[in-house]
C-alpha positions as CSV (number, residue, x, y, z in Angstrom):
1,X,1.9,-1.4,19.4
2,X,4.7,-2.2,17.0
3,X,8.0,-3.5,18.0
4,X,9.5,-0.5,17.4
5,X,7.3,1.3,19.7
6,X,7.4,-1.2,22.6
7,X,11.0,-0.6,22.4
8,X,10.9,3.0,22.9
9,X,8.6,2.7,26.1
10,X,11.0,-0.1,27.4
11,X,13.9,2.3,27.0
12,X,11.9,5.7,28.4
13,X,10.8,3.4,31.3
14,X,13.8,3.4,32.7
15,X,15.2,7.5,33.3
16,X,16.9,7.8,35.5
17,X,17.8,4.3,36.3
18,X,21.2,4.4,37.6
19,X,25.0,3.6,34.8
20,X,26.5,1.0,35.8
21,X,29.6,-0.4,33.6
22,X,29.2,-3.1,32.4
23,X,25.2,-2.6,33.6
24,X,23.5,-4.8,31.0
25,X,19.7,-4.5,32.9
26,X,20.2,-6.8,36.2
27,X,19.0,-5.3,39.4
28,X,21.5,-3.7,42.2
29,X,21.9,-6.3,45.0
30,X,20.9,-3.4,47.8
31,X,18.3,-1.3,45.9
32,X,17.0,-4.1,43.1
33,X,17.3,-0.7,40.7
34,X,18.0,-2.3,37.2
35,X,21.2,-0.6,36.2
36,X,22.7,0.1,32.7
37,X,25.4,1.0,30.2
38,X,25.2,2.9,27.3
39,X,25.2,-0.8,25.4
40,X,23.5,-2.2,27.5
41,X,20.3,-0.3,28.1
42,X,19.8,-0.5,24.2
43,X,20.3,-4.5,24.2
44,X,18.2,-5.3,27.5
45,X,15.0,-2.7,25.9
46,X,15.8,-4.8,22.8
47,X,15.3,-8.5,24.3
48,X,12.3,-7.2,26.6
49,X,10.4,-6.7,23.3
50,X,10.9,-10.0,21.6
51,X,15.0,-9.1,20.1
52,X,17.4,-11.3,20.3
53,X,19.2,-11.5,23.3
54,X,22.4,-10.1,22.7
55,X,23.5,-8.8,26.0
56,X,26.5,-10.9,26.6
57,X,28.6,-10.3,23.4
58,X,27.4,-7.1,22.6
59,X,28.8,-3.4,22.9
60,X,29.0,-0.6,21.0
61,X,31.2,-1.4,19.0
62,X,29.2,-4.4,17.7
63,X,25.7,-2.5,17.4
64,X,27.2,-0.1,14.9
65,X,28.6,-3.1,13.1
66,X,25.5,-5.5,13.7
67,X,22.3,-2.5,12.9
68,X,22.0,-1.6,9.5
69,X,23.3,1.9,8.4
70,X,21.1,4.7,8.5
71,X,21.0,8.4,6.4
72,X,20.2,11.2,9.4
73,X,17.3,12.4,6.5
74,X,16.1,8.8,7.2
75,X,15.9,8.7,11.3
76,X,13.4,7.7,13.1
77,X,12.7,7.1,16.7
78,X,13.9,4.1,17.7
79,X,16.7,4.4,15.6
80,X,20.5,4.5,17.4
81,X,22.9,7.2,17.4
82,X,26.2,6.4,18.1
83,X,29.6,8.6,18.9
84,X,33.1,7.2,18.1
85,X,35.7,7.7,20.6
86,X,38.2,11.1,20.5
87,X,40.7,10.4,17.9
88,X,40.0,7.1,16.4
89,X,36.6,8.0,14.3
90,X,36.4,3.7,13.7
91,X,36.1,2.7,17.0
92,X,32.2,2.9,18.4
93,X,32.1,4.2,22.1
94,X,28.8,5.4,22.8
95,X,25.2,4.8,22.3
96,X,22.2,7.0,22.3
97,X,18.3,6.2,21.2
98,X,16.2,8.7,19.2
99,X,13.2,9.5,20.4
100,X,12.2,11.5,18.2
101,X,12.1,15.7,17.8
102,X,16.3,15.0,17.7
103,X,16.6,14.4,21.6
104,X,18.2,11.2,22.5
105,X,18.4,9.7,25.6
106,X,20.6,7.2,27.3
107,X,22.6,5.5,30.4
108,X,24.9,8.3,30.3
109,X,28.0,9.7,32.6
110,X,29.4,6.9,33.2
111,X,33.0,4.8,32.3
112,X,35.0,2.3,33.5
113,X,35.3,3.7,37.0
114,X,31.9,3.7,37.5
115,X,31.1,0.7,39.4
116,X,28.8,1.3,42.1
117,X,25.6,3.1,43.0
118,X,28.0,6.1,44.9
119,X,30.3,5.9,42.1
120,X,27.3,7.0,39.7
121,X,25.6,9.3,42.0
122,X,29.3,11.2,42.5
123,X,29.0,11.1,38.7
124,X,25.5,12.5,37.8
125,X,25.5,9.3,35.3
126,X,21.9,8.0,35.0
127,X,19.7,7.2,31.9
128,X,18.7,10.7,30.9
129,X,17.7,13.0,27.5
130,X,20.1,15.2,25.5
131,X,18.2,17.1,23.7
132,X,20.4,17.0,20.3
133,X,21.9,14.6,18.5
134,X,25.1,16.6,18.8
135,X,25.3,17.4,22.7
136,X,28.3,14.6,22.9
137,X,30.9,14.9,20.5
138,X,32.0,13.3,17.7
139,X,29.0,11.9,16.5
140,X,29.6,8.4,14.6
141,X,26.6,7.8,12.6
142,X,22.9,6.3,12.9
143,X,21.9,2.4,13.2
144,X,19.0,0.5,13.2
145,X,17.7,-2.3,15.4
146,X,16.6,-5.2,13.0
147,X,12.4,-4.6,14.8
148,X,10.0,-6.8,13.4
149,X,7.9,-5.3,10.7
């Protein structure tokens, strides 16, 4: 299996995992569930399949600068779709993973106040799918992780 495919399988294996601000795949102390924020899901899954361990120093802005730009016509499953902060098209705020057919997956629905499992449940914040690249406003662009050939 290619590193790209293994990354996708790993991301999808975390469907419905709860969102936690700054969550990088660590396990919740009460339930043992892994918790993620949007960039944490990407960096954890990439590391799990042999990529560099960017978890400690990578947020959404860093993914924008570290990864290769990709034109939309070259979009592949496993590419990252990034969205910018309202009012600042140069500030990456959110990232999701394209899984094919325009469908994206990401840890979504939470924010800086989503710190507990109760917060995540109240906000319906967890790893979930969206049916369109534009299901979230302000798409910034597409980036590609440095997968091994």
